[in-house]
N, C-alpha and C positions, 0 to 999 in steps of 0.2 A: 274291628276298625283300630285304625292307628290315628294318634293325634299327639302333637307335643303339650308338652307341659303350659308353654306360655301363649297356647292357642287361646284365641277369643271366644269365650261360651256360646258366641253366637254359632260360631266355625264348628265347637266340638258339638253342638246340637244337632247344627245342619246335616252334619256328616253321618251322625246316629239315625238321623231321618231317612238320608239318603239308603242307608244300608238296607231299610226296610221297604221303602217306597220307588227307590228307583227303578225306572221304566229299562226293560230288558228288550235292546234295540240292536240290530244286527254290527252297528257298525262301534259296537262297544265290544265287540269281543274280535277286536284287531286292532293294531298299532300301526296298520299301514297308512302311512300320511294321507296316499290317495283316495282310499276308502273314506278315510276321515272328513279330508277338504271336500270331497262329491256330497257328501251327507251336509255339512255345513251349507255348501253354495245352495243346494235344492231346497235346506228348510229356512233360507233367509225371509222367505215371503211366501212359507207354506207350512199348511198344517201336516204335523207326522204322520198322521193315518194317510195322507194321499200323497205324500212325501217318499215315503219307506218303498212304496210299489214304482216309483222312478229308481230309487237309488237301487233296487235289487234289479231291475231292468236294465241299468247302465254297466251295472255290476257285470252282469251275465253276458251281454253284446261286447263291452270293452273292460273286462278285467285288471287292465293295468293302465296306467297313464301314457305308455307308448301306442298301446291299442287306441287309446281314445286320442291323440296327437295323428295317428295315421287316418281317421277319417275325415270324411268333408264336412264343410259346414252346414250342409244341407241333410246330410245323416242326422248330425247333432240336434239341430234344429227339429228334424222331424219327430225325433224320440223325446225332445222336451216337449213337445205339442199339447198341450193342456194345461202346463204349467204357469202359463205367463210370465210376465218381465222377462223376455226372451234376452235383453240385454246380458242377463245371467248365463245362460249357453253360449252365445257369442264369445263372452269372456272366459268361458268354462274352457273352450274349445283353445283359445287363444292362449291361454295358459299351461295349458297340457305340452302344446307345442312349445315354448317358451323352458318346461323344467326339463323335457326331453334333449332340447339343445345344450342346458345347463351342466346335463350328465346325471341328474338326479335332482330328487325335491329338495329344496332349500331347508336347512335343519334351526334357524335362528328366527325368532320373530319379525324383526325388521326386513330377512331377506323374504320371508312368506310373504308380509306385507308388499314387496315390489311386484309380485305376481297382478297381474290384470284383474281388476274384478273384486281383490281383497282386501278389504279395510282392517282397522283396528280389532272390530269383534271376531272376524272369521281367523285373523292373523293368530290371535290370543287361543283361541279355541285349539288351533290345529297345534301351535305349538306347545301347548301346554299337554293335548291328550297324545299328539302322538310321539312328543319329544321329552316331554317333562319340563318344558320350559316353565319357569317361576314367575307366571303371570295372569292377572285377573282378568276374566271374559267381563264385558258392560254389555247387556242389551237390556229389551224391552223387560225382561222378566227380573234382570237385576236390579234396575230401578225401580222398579216397583217394590220388591221385596225390602230392598235400603231403606228408600223414602219412610214407608210403612213402619218399619222395625225402629229405624233412627227418629222417625218423625220430621223429615226434612221435606221443606214447603220450596226450596230451590229449583226453578223451573229445569226439566231433565233437558231441554232441546235449547239451552244457553250454552255459552262458552263457560261460564262460570260451573253453572250445573255439572257438564261433563268433566270437566277436570274433578271437581268435588266428589263426584261419585266414581270416578274413574281411580282415586286415589285412597278413596273408603275401600272398595272393594279389594285393591290390593294390600291394604294394613291389615285385613283380615284374611288375607290367603296362609294358610299353614302351610309352614314349610314341608316339602315332600308331598304334597297333598294338593298340588296345584290339580292336577285332570280331575280325581274324585271331587274337589270343592267345586269347579268350574261347573262340573255336570249335574252337581248336587244344588246349586244357584238355579240351572236351567229348568230342573225338573220341580222344585220347590215352587217356582214363580208359575209352571204349568198347571201343575197339579193342586198346591195347598194355598197359595197366595194368589190367587186367579184375579183378572181385571175386576169381572163383577161375582158378585154373591163369595168372595172368600172363605176357606172353611175356616174361620177363627175360633169355634169352639173347640174343634180336634187339634188346633195348631199347638206343636211344642215351644213355639217361643210367645205363646200368648201370654205369659206372665210379666215378658219386658218387652211388649211391643208396644211404642209408645202409641203410635195410631190407633191400635188398639183402646188404649187406656182413657185417650182424647177424643174419643169418637170420630176420627179424622181417616178412619179407613178408606172410604169412597171417594175422600175427596184428594188422595194422593193414590200415585205421583202427580203432580202440576205441571201442566206442559201448556205453555203457550201457544196461541192461536199462528196458525200458520196460513198460507196462501190460501183465498179462497177457490173453491173448485169451479173449474170453466164446462159450459155445455158446448157439444162440437155435434154437427149434425152430419151424417155422412149417407149414401144411399148407394147401393151395391145393384148391379143388373148381371145376374146369370146370364151368360151370352151362350144358347143353344143352337149352333148351325151345322148341321150335318153330323151328329157325331163329335164335333168339337165344340171347345169353349174356350175363350181367351181369358189369360192370367197377366199378370205383371208381379215382380218382385220389388219390394217397399224397399225404396232408397236409405240412406243416412239422413239424421236430422229430423225425425219424426219419430211416431210410435212403431212399433213393430219390425223395426229393421230388419230385414234380409229376408222375412217372410211373404208368402204371394198371396195375391186376392186377386179376385174378379174385377169388372170395371165397374170404376169408381165415378161416381160424381160428388162433389161437395158444394155446386149451389144448384141455379134451380134449373138449367139445362136437361133435356132427356132426350133420349134417341128417338126421332120421326118415324123409321120403316121397320117394319115386322111387326110381331105381337106380343103386346107387354101382358104381365099377367101380376099383380100384387102378392106377393106372398107373405110377408108379414110387415106391419108398420110400427113405427116407434121402438124397435127393441129398444132396451137400456142396457148399456154396456159401461159398469161403474171402474175406472181407472183410478190411480192414486191421486192425481191432481185435476182429475176432467172426467166427465159423464159424457158419454156417446149416444146419443139417438139414431138408430138407424133402420132406415129401409129397406126393405128386400123385393128385387122385381126378379121373374125369369123374361127375358128376352129371346125370344125365338125368330129367326131367319132362315130366308133360303140362301141369301149370301153374305159372304162376309163383310160385316161393314168398316169404313176406314177409323180407324182409333188411333190414339195419341202414340206417341212412340215409347217404347216400352213393353207391351204386351206381345204376348206369344199365344201362339194359338195349340194347344194341347188336346188329345183325345178326352173325352169326358170318363172313359172308363181307367184315366191314370191320372186322375184328380188327385187321389189319395195318397200317391206319393211325393205329393209336395207339402211340406210344411206351411200351415196356415194360422193365422189366429184365432181364438177363441170365437169371436165375432162369427167370422166365415164358417166356420165349423157349424156354428147355429144356421147361418143362411143355407147351407150344404143339405144339413137335417131336414129344412123346410123343404127342400125338393123333394124329399120321399112322401111330405105330408101330404 
C-alpha cells in the first residue's frame, strides 16, 4: 500500500483495510471507462450479486461502447429486464451514442457528468477509477461511514448536508490514491460499516469512531423524512385470441417508459365479452415512491375485441421477445401456473 505522509489517519487505515478485504470484482481488473461506467450504472440501484451477472452479459453482448451504441433501444431494454429502474437502461443507450458521436469517452469529471443519466457520484467514480481524477465519491456508503466516524448528525438529504459531506470526503482524499480510496470507501460501507448490525467489534477505526463511543451508531446517518409513498391499483388482462395476444408500449411521463404490457385497466371497467379467469389478486409491487397493487386476469375470446389506440397483436409465442416490467413478468409466469 502507498500513502502520503500528510494523509489523514482515517484514509491510511481505510486503505490498509481495503488491501485485505477489498472485493474482487471483474470491472476492477480494467481501466476501460466503458466497462467501469457500465458497472456504475448497473449498480446504482442494484446489489452487486445481481448486478455482476448483468454486467457480464452486457460485456459479452456489447464488448465496446460502439457495440452498445449500435444496438436498438428494444434490445437494450430486453437485456436489462429484471433490473428495474429502466430509465437507467434508456440513459445508458442514449449516452453510448453520445460518446460515439464525440469520438470517445470524455476524460474529465465535468465532461463525464454531461452524459445522460450521469450524476455527481457516477462521474466521480468513473473519473477517479478510469482516469485518476482527484475527486471523491459520495454515496450512501460514504455518508454512513463519515457520519458515524466523525459523529455528524447533519441530515444527508439536505443541501447543507450534501455540501458538508462532499467537502469532507474530498479533504480526506490522499494524493494519487483517488481510485483506491473511493473503492475502499464503497467496500468499507458495504462490508464493515453496514446500515444494520455494523461490524464494530472488528472495525479498524473503532478507537476513534465518534458514533461507537457515543452510542450513536444506529442513529447515524440522519435523513429527513421524504415524500409519502402512494398506492396505485392496476388490473392487467392477458388477452388470448387464436394464438395471439395484445400488448402496447408504455409512453413517456409515467413508470416503465418504453416497456411493453398487456391490456391495462386502472379504473373499474372490465371487458364484457369472452371468458375471464382470475389468475392472481392484490399482487404487491414496490417502487421507490409508490406501491402498486395489481390483479391479473386471463381474457380468452374467439374474436379480437376493440382496444384503445396503441395496442398491437403479436403471436403468444413471441411475447418473450419484448421487454416487460417485472410486474408483467409475474403475470406471464402466472399463466403457466
